[in-house]
C-alpha positions as CSV (number, residue, x, y, z in Angstrom):
1,M,105.4,96.9,79.2
2,V,103.4,95.5,76.4
3,E,100.8,94.3,79.0
4,E,100.7,97.4,80.6
5,M,99.9,99.2,77.1
6,R,96.9,96.5,76.6
7,N,95.5,97.2,80.1
8,S,95.5,101.0,79.4
9,E,93.8,100.3,76.1
10,R,90.9,98.4,77.9
11,G,87.6,100.5,77.7
12,P,84.0,100.7,78.8
13,E,83.2,98.7,75.7
14,D,84.7,95.6,77.4
15,F,82.2,95.9,80.2
16,L,80.4,92.3,79.8
17,R,83.6,90.2,79.6
18,N,84.7,88.6,82.8
19,K,84.1,90.6,85.9
20,P,83.3,93.4,83.7
21,E,83.4,96.0,86.3
22,E,87.0,95.7,87.4
23,L,88.1,96.4,83.8
24,H,89.6,99.9,83.1
25,A,87.6,103.1,82.6
26,S,90.8,105.5,82.8
27,K,94.2,105.8,81.8
28,L,97.0,105.5,84.2
29,L,96.7,107.9,87.1
30,N,98.7,109.3,90.0
31,Q,97.4,109.9,93.1
32,V,96.1,113.1,93.1
33,E,94.2,112.6,89.8
34,V,92.4,109.4,91.4
35,I,91.2,111.2,94.7
36,T,90.1,114.0,92.1
37,L,88.1,112.4,90.0
38,L,86.3,110.1,92.8
39,D,84.1,111.2,95.5
40,Y,85.4,108.9,98.3
41,G,84.2,110.8,100.8
42,T,80.7,110.2,100.5
43,G,81.4,106.3,99.6
44,L,82.9,106.0,103.0
45,N,80.0,108.2,104.4
46,L,77.2,105.3,103.1
47,L,79.3,102.6,105.1
48,K,79.3,104.9,108.0
49,K,83.0,104.9,108.0
50,P,85.4,107.7,109.4
51,I,87.3,109.4,106.2
52,P,91.4,108.7,106.7
53,S,93.6,111.5,107.0
54,E,96.1,109.5,105.1
55,V,96.1,109.5,101.0
56,K,97.5,106.1,101.4
57,E,94.5,104.8,103.4
58,I,91.9,106.4,101.0
59,L,93.7,104.6,98.3
60,D,94.0,101.4,100.2
61,W,90.2,101.5,100.8
62,L,89.2,102.3,97.0
63,Q,91.4,99.5,96.1
64,D,89.5,96.9,98.4
65,E,86.1,98.2,97.1
66,K,87.6,97.6,93.5
67,M,87.2,101.2,92.8
68,I,90.8,101.3,91.6
69,E,93.7,98.9,90.3
70,D,97.1,99.6,91.8
71,V,99.7,98.8,88.8
72,D,103.1,97.8,90.8
73,G,103.3,101.3,92.0
74,K,103.4,102.8,88.8
75,G,100.2,104.3,89.1
76,Y,96.3,103.6,89.3
77,Y,93.3,102.8,86.8
78,I,89.9,103.6,88.0
79,T,87.8,100.7,87.4
80,N,84.3,100.7,85.4
81,F,83.0,100.3,88.8
82,G,84.8,103.0,90.4
83,A,83.6,105.4,87.8
84,I,79.7,104.2,87.7
85,A,79.4,104.3,91.5
86,A,81.8,107.1,92.6
87,A,82.7,109.7,89.8
88,K,82.3,113.3,90.6
89,D,81.9,113.7,86.7
90,L,80.6,110.7,84.6
91,K,81.7,113.0,81.6
92,K,85.3,112.8,82.3
93,F,85.6,109.0,81.4
94,D,85.1,108.5,77.8
95,G,82.7,105.7,76.9
96,L,80.8,106.2,80.3
97,S,79.5,109.4,79.8
98,R,76.5,108.4,78.1
99,K,75.6,106.1,81.0
100,T,74.9,109.1,83.0
101,I,71.0,109.1,84.6
102,R,68.6,111.4,82.7
103,L,65.8,112.1,84.5
104,I,62.8,114.3,82.6
105,K,59.8,115.6,84.3
106,Y,57.0,116.5,81.5
107,E,54.0,118.6,81.8
108,G,51.4,116.2,80.9
109,K,50.8,112.7,79.5
110,T,52.9,112.6,76.7
111,K,56.5,113.6,75.4
112,R,55.3,117.0,73.8
113,S,56.8,119.2,76.4
114,G,59.6,118.5,79.3
115,S,59.8,121.0,82.1
116,K,62.4,120.1,84.1
117,E,65.7,117.6,83.7
118,Y,68.0,116.2,86.2
119,P,71.8,117.0,85.5
120,G,72.8,113.2,86.6
121,L,76.6,113.6,86.1
122,R,77.8,112.0,89.5
123,G,78.5,108.2,90.0
124,Y,75.2,106.3,90.7
125,A,76.1,105.4,94.7
126,I,77.2,108.7,95.7
127,G,74.6,110.7,93.7
128,F,71.6,108.7,94.2
129,D,70.2,110.3,97.4
130,N,70.2,113.6,95.6
131,L,68.4,111.9,92.6
132,I,65.9,110.7,95.3
133,Q,65.4,114.2,96.7
134,F,65.0,115.7,92.9
135,V,62.6,112.9,92.1
136,K,60.6,113.5,95.3
137,G,60.6,117.5,94.6
138,V,59.2,117.2,91.1
139,L,56.4,114.7,92.0
140,P,52.8,115.6,92.3
141,G,51.3,115.3,95.9
142,S,47.8,115.5,97.4
143,E,46.2,117.6,99.6
144,V,44.9,116.3,103.0
145,I,42.9,118.4,105.3
146,K,43.4,116.9,109.0
147,N,42.4,119.3,112.3
148,A,41.7,122.4,109.7
149,L,45.5,122.2,108.7
150,R,46.3,121.3,105.1
151,T,49.0,118.8,104.7
152,E,50.7,117.6,101.5
153,T,51.2,113.8,100.9
154,P,53.1,111.8,98.2
155,V,51.2,110.6,95.4
156,Y,53.9,107.6,95.2
157,P,55.7,105.6,97.9
158,E,59.1,106.4,98.5
159,I,60.5,102.9,99.0
160,A,59.0,101.9,95.5
161,I,60.8,105.0,93.9
162,R,63.9,103.8,95.5
163,E,63.6,100.4,94.4
164,L,62.7,100.9,90.7
165,I,65.6,103.5,90.3
166,A,68.1,101.1,91.8
167,N,66.6,98.4,89.3
168,V,67.4,100.6,86.2
169,L,71.1,101.4,87.4
170,I,72.1,97.8,88.5
171,H,70.5,95.8,85.8
172,Q,71.2,97.9,82.8
173,D,73.2,96.6,79.9
174,F,76.5,98.3,79.9
175,N,77.4,96.8,76.4
176,I,74.7,99.0,74.7
177,R,76.1,101.9,73.8
178,G,75.0,105.7,73.3
179,T,72.2,105.3,75.8
180,G,71.7,105.0,79.7
181,P,69.1,104.5,82.2
182,M,66.3,107.1,82.2
183,I,63.3,108.2,84.4
184,E,60.6,110.2,82.9
185,I,57.9,111.3,84.9
186,F,54.4,112.1,83.5
187,E,51.2,113.5,84.9
188,D,49.8,110.2,85.5
189,R,52.9,107.8,85.7
190,I,56.5,107.2,86.1
191,E,58.6,105.0,83.3
192,F,61.8,103.6,84.5
193,T,64.0,102.2,81.7
194,N,67.3,100.7,81.4
195,P,69.2,99.8,78.4
196,G,69.2,95.8,77.8
197,K,66.4,93.2,78.1
198,L,66.0,90.6,80.8
199,L,68.5,88.1,81.1
200,P,67.5,84.8,79.4
201,S,66.9,83.2,82.6
202,K,64.2,85.8,83.6
203,R,60.5,86.1,82.5
204,I,58.4,88.9,83.1
205,D,55.6,87.6,85.1
206,R,58.2,85.9,87.7
207,L,60.0,88.8,88.6
208,I,58.8,89.3,92.0
209,R,60.3,87.1,94.5
210,T,62.6,85.3,92.2
211,T,66.1,84.2,92.6
212,P,67.9,87.2,92.0
213,E,70.6,87.7,88.9
214,S,72.5,90.6,87.9
215,R,75.0,91.5,84.8
216,N,76.6,93.6,87.3
217,E,77.1,92.0,90.6
218,I,79.6,94.1,92.2
219,L,77.5,97.2,91.3
220,A,74.6,95.4,92.8
221,S,76.4,94.4,95.9
222,A,77.7,97.8,96.7
223,F,74.3,99.0,96.5
224,R,73.0,96.8,99.3
225,R,76.0,97.3,101.5
226,Y,75.4,101.1,101.0
227,N,71.9,100.6,102.2
228,I,70.5,102.2,98.5
229,C,68.5,99.1,97.7
230,E,66.7,96.7,99.8
231,E,68.2,93.2,100.7
232,R,68.9,90.5,97.7
233,G,65.7,89.5,95.8
234,S,63.3,92.0,97.9
235,G,63.4,95.0,95.5
236,F,60.2,94.3,93.6
237,E,58.2,92.6,96.3
238,K,58.9,96.0,98.4
239,A,57.6,98.0,95.7
240,V,54.5,96.0,95.1
241,S,53.7,96.0,98.7
242,A,54.2,99.5,99.1
243,I,51.8,100.4,96.0
244,E,49.3,98.2,97.3
245,F,49.3,100.0,100.5
246,Y,48.9,103.6,98.4
247,G,46.3,101.9,96.3
248,L,48.1,102.7,93.0
249,P,47.5,100.3,90.0
250,P,49.8,97.5,89.6
251,L,53.3,97.7,88.0
252,K,53.6,97.1,84.6
253,F,56.8,95.3,83.2
254,S,57.5,95.8,79.6
255,E,60.6,94.8,77.2
256,T,61.8,96.5,74.0
257,E,64.2,95.5,71.5
258,N,67.0,96.6,73.3
259,S,65.5,97.9,76.7
260,F,63.4,97.0,79.7
261,K,60.8,99.2,81.6
262,V,58.7,99.5,84.7
263,T,55.8,101.8,84.6
264,M,54.0,103.2,87.9
265,Y,50.8,104.9,87.6
266,C,49.2,107.4,89.9
267,P,46.1,106.2,92.1
268,K,43.2,104.8,90.3
269,T,40.3,103.4,91.9
270,F,38.5,99.7,91.1
271,G,36.4,101.3,88.7
272,E,38.8,103.1,86.9
273,M,41.4,100.4,86.2
274,T,41.4,98.7,83.0
275,S,40.4,94.9,82.9
276,A,44.0,94.3,82.4
277,E,44.9,96.4,85.3
278,R,42.7,94.6,87.6
279,K,44.0,91.0,86.6
280,E,47.3,92.0,86.9
281,A,46.8,93.7,90.4
282,C,45.3,90.2,91.5
283,Y,48.1,88.5,90.0
284,Q,50.6,90.6,91.8
285,H,48.7,90.4,95.2
286,S,48.5,86.7,95.0
287,I,52.6,86.7,95.1
288,I,52.7,88.9,97.9
289,Q,50.1,87.2,100.0
290,Y,51.6,83.8,99.0
291,Y,55.0,84.5,100.3
292,G,53.3,86.5,103.4
293,N,50.3,84.4,104.2
294,G,50.2,81.3,101.8
295,G,47.3,82.9,99.9
296,F,45.0,85.6,99.4
297,N,41.3,85.7,99.7
298,N,38.2,88.1,98.5
299,S,38.9,90.1,101.8
300,S,42.6,90.7,101.2
301,L,42.1,91.6,97.7
302,R,38.9,94.0,98.4
303,K,41.2,95.7,100.9
304,R,44.0,96.1,98.4
305,F,41.7,97.8,96.0
306,G,40.0,99.9,98.7
307,M,36.9,98.3,98.6
308,H,33.8,97.8,100.7
309,D,32.3,94.4,101.9
310,K,29.3,95.1,99.8
311,Q,31.7,95.1,96.5
312,A,32.6,91.4,97.2
313,A,30.9,90.3,94.5
314,Q,33.1,92.3,91.9
315,V,36.1,90.9,93.4
316,S,34.8,87.4,93.2
317,K,34.0,87.8,89.6
318,L,37.5,89.3,89.0
319,I,39.2,86.1,90.9
320,K,37.1,83.9,88.6
321,E,38.2,85.6,85.6
322,C,42.0,85.3,86.8
323,I,41.6,81.7,87.4
324,E,39.9,81.2,83.8
325,V,42.8,83.1,82.3
326,G,45.3,81.1,84.2
327,R,46.9,84.1,86.3
328,I,46.2,82.5,89.7
329,K,44.2,78.9,91.1
330,P,42.7,77.9,94.2
331,K,45.1,77.0,96.7
332,D,42.7,74.1,97.8
333,P,41.2,72.7,94.5
334,D,38.5,70.4,96.8
335,S,37.6,73.3,98.6
336,V,33.8,74.1,98.5
337,S,33.6,77.2,100.7
338,K,34.1,80.0,98.5
339,K,33.8,82.5,101.5
340,F,37.0,81.0,103.2
341,S,38.7,80.0,100.1
342,L,42.6,80.9,99.6
343,Y,44.2,81.6,96.1
344,V,47.6,81.6,94.9
345,P,49.9,82.2,91.8
346,Y,49.4,79.9,88.9
347,W,52.5,78.5,89.3
348,A,52.7,77.9,93.3
């Protein structure tokens, strides 16, 4: 009885202890209360599984998914993971209500006036697709005229949006109270911010294609199984590849005292990019090409920037600058041919 009372007193503030997602987010509940609070149907649909006709089968599945914990037939606790992933309304779970997704669409390039806000009350997994559709609906598009017909094309690649949103949800620090993941859409950029700095083992310039590590492994694993995000460790790589294809500036990674932010910018030409943006684009391109083709050359970097062959000299100058500041290096230092030289990240 004492142990049961102790368990019931455990709350979301314990989120970072051993197996944090398995700790309790609710008081002891009966069967009806559990299936009323959790959207099990959408979760099963994400896994392409049929919805059982018996309540016991539903509860067994929820327990297998670590969304609930059975207490010797006396009732059930909804776990932190269960609430975060499948709650119909996160506001009904004290301590997790501030972990709802906040999305704000601003009119211009500053925060002076917000025009639309997404009411992100649902659990992350069951509400993910609706969130993506909302984001796509408020993003700017560009008009393309083809065969005398006007069509609207997206400015930002959907795969990058999906991966970056999944990233802020999965890697946030639940121990930071009073704030949750935020997506802010400006006229010229989207900012994806999650509570918590990078883990001590991570470095900002080594986030693309590094060994994945998450504070919330159960949540991360579920997102992969539910096909919400890409396979383990490939998220930023997929996002950067899509950004290059769309001709966007490089992703910007930044940390504050208690948060981590990724910024994705709207399209810019090579001439419109700052010197820092060009160097970062070159560095990110070097990583993508290193794992794909063993290295990059002047031609591939020109293609990344959407430049012509006549602009090869400008790209050569950029490559030289990146070598001088230590972002990239020649794959073969002894090669005398600049035309066919390959370049790789500084750490390769």
